N, C-alpha and C positions, 0 to 999 in steps of 0.2 A: 434578539435571536434565542432559543430555549435551552435551557442545561439538557445535554445528552451526551452519549459516549464521545469521545476525544474532544469535547470544548475546554477552553481553559474557562475556568473558574474564579473570579476574584471576589473575597467577602470579606466584609467588615465582620468584626465578631469582637465578644467578650464570652469569657467562662466561668461561672461559678457553681459550687457545691449544691448539691439540694437545697442546703440553708440558707442560701444567697449568698454563702461569702465570695469574695472573688477570688480567681484560681490565677486569671489572667487578664488583663486589661486589652487586651488584642491591639497594642500602638500601632501594627504594621498590617496589614492585612497576608489574608495566606492568599495564596495563588495555587491550587493545584489543576491538572490533570483530571479529567473527570472521565467515567468509563474501567473504574476495576484495578486502576494504576497503584492504588495503595500511597494516594498521595493525603488522605485523610479517612475516618473513619467510613467503614461501610454502610452504617445508619447514614450519618448527615449525608454522605452520596443517594442513598434509597428516598429522602426526605427530599432532597434540591432536584432527582430529575424531572423536565419536564417544565420547571420553572423560569422565570427572567428575571432582568436586571430589577432590582427596585421590590422583591420578593424578603420578605422578612418571618420569620422563622425563631422559635425555643424548641431547640430539640432536645429532647429527655434520652441518658445515656447512661444504660446499667453500667454496674463495672466488666461485666464480662465485652459488654459493646466499645469500650474505652480502653484503659488499659490493663485490665483485668481483672481478676479476685486478687487479693494479697493471700500468698503461698507462705507461710511458718517455714516450711524447707528451706525456702532462699533465705532463711536469717541462719547465718552460723558465728560462732564465738571462736576465736584465733587465738593463740598464742603472737603475745604482742613480739616475740624473736622473728616471724616469720615476715613482717614488715620492714619498709624503711625506716630510717632515723627519723624523717620528719614529714610524719602524715598527722592528721587532726580531722576531725570529726567535719565529715562532708564532702570529702574529698570521696572519686569515685574511680575507678578500676576498671577492666575486664578481667575475669578470672581464669587462670590457666590450670588446664586440668586435665589430665595422662588419658582419659576416655572422652576428650572433648564433649562431654555432656553439657557442659554451661557455657561452650560458645559460642561469645557475640552476649553475653548478658553482663549488664553494669551493674557492676555492685558499688554500694553507698557504703561509708566507716559511717556508723550510727553510735558506738561509742567507745572509749579509749579508757578502761580504768583496771587495776588490781594485774598488771601483765598480760591482759586481756583488750582483744579488740572485736568490736561485735559489726559484723559486713553483715548487708542486706540486698539480694536481689531481686527487690520487687519494686516495679517502681514507683516513684512517689506517691502517684493518685493512685494506686492500685487499689482494688478493694473501695472506693468513691463514687459514687453516683454524680454525675455532673451533669448541667444545664448549658450548653450551645446553643448560643441567641446570635444569629447573622443576618444581615442582610447582602442579597446578594449585589455587588457595586458593577460587576462587569461578566459579560461572557463573549468567549471571539473563540471560530473554530481554532482548533493545532494545527499546528503546522507538521508536515510530514517526518520531519528533523524531530520534533518532541514526542509524534504516535510512536516514532520507531526508537526512542530513547526511554518513552517512557513516562517522561517527565517536563515541568516547562524548564524553558527557555529564556533571557535575555530578562530585563526589568523584573525584579520579583521573584525573580525564577531562577534555576539552576544557569550556570554557564560554564563552558568546557574550555 
């Protein structure tokens, strides 16, 4: 079976940066619903369309094709007293704002010093070109329920 709209694709993969440094060893395969459902980056879907089990490809993703460009405006320095007592570098939270402009943005605490906390709303891989190396290990037709819900169900997928 070929990869096409509304097929469920299983990929063995690994991700490196453009210099070959390992980002994700791909310990567990990615299983996604192909066809614009948002389960994987658009460029990867485009590269895999029409392929079958056994297909191997190194797909180069520029920052804008993956996690976006780094946005310095998403980094702010806040007074320490705005945060709970027990915080540490690496903790993440969603920031509530009056105008909801940042709704859904996940912020990471990147520094705590001198009564200030630095928070960064960029994805940790923002601004980084990636190489997504993959092998198609399975392709099957999606069920009507998977298509209706826009994601994979069952083993390796989403369960309700």
